[in-house]
C-alpha angles and dihedrals in degrees: 000000000000113000117232112228119216120210113249113255116249112251114218118206127202088250090056091053091052095049100042097078090052090049090050091051092050091051093057121108118244089255091053091047089055093047090047089056090049091051091050090053092047093051089047098052100040118089096198122060112261124207123229088247093055092049093045092050092048093050096039091237130137111270095228091054092051092046091051093050092045089054089053090049091051091050093046094051091045089069116107093243090069121080093197130057137204113220139162114262125176092345095312142080122264135174122224144146118283115260093236090062098045097102096050093043091049091051090050093050091051090055094056122106117247114270117274112265123181132180119237092255090050092049092049092048091048090052092052091050093046094052100035103034131184088043135157129227092251089053090051088050091052091053100040099033093226134076117238113185089152091052092050090050090052092050090048091049090050088050091234091124135026136193116268103194128273126301114244096239134101109306091014095237120204117261125218134208137177122262140221087262088061090056091047095049093049096039096241126152090207140330091281087073093061111127120251117267089256091054091046090053088058090050090049092053092049090051092064107096136170091245117075107246124219108289093020090125094054110134118240120197122231115255093260095053127085121230112224092229091061098055092085 
């Protein structure tokens, strides 16, 4: 009787499992690489889990193609060099931190400073300083129409502005400029990246909220009054 030979089963090592997602990514076409990046961005920005079908319909892509690329994404982010993971939750895909890093991430988040909140007067004053620096308090008054010694103090306390010497005119008023902290808080490389005045006006409108922000109660003097901080 002729013996039937069975093919030896493929043995998969831990190293193979680690390298396969990378091999899959390298085997993708340039179009798939681009779509994979888009899918990664979509999963990142959406708060609610999205199914492969929802994503495929929104992008106008075949569902099986989207599912395949999502599977590759899941495998890629499951590797130990990634601190976040993509997993299926409630029938959709969602990105989150890996459970093994929760404690350290939580400790880091607790150490962060509270988010920057500025009142509308503070934001307007900061804009004048950013675009006109170095600028004096009387010059800010001339542009805004109101004096804001309290606002200037808040911006100085938050280290968003700093003094820049006195202007060589009558009274020698103090000049103000923005700081490195200002660049950090607004994500700017340098002052050349400041938005245009039109773009800033959009930011200013978005900054107005129903809740009073920190510094919202700062007193601002009427145009005819003198702020004590500007007598120097």
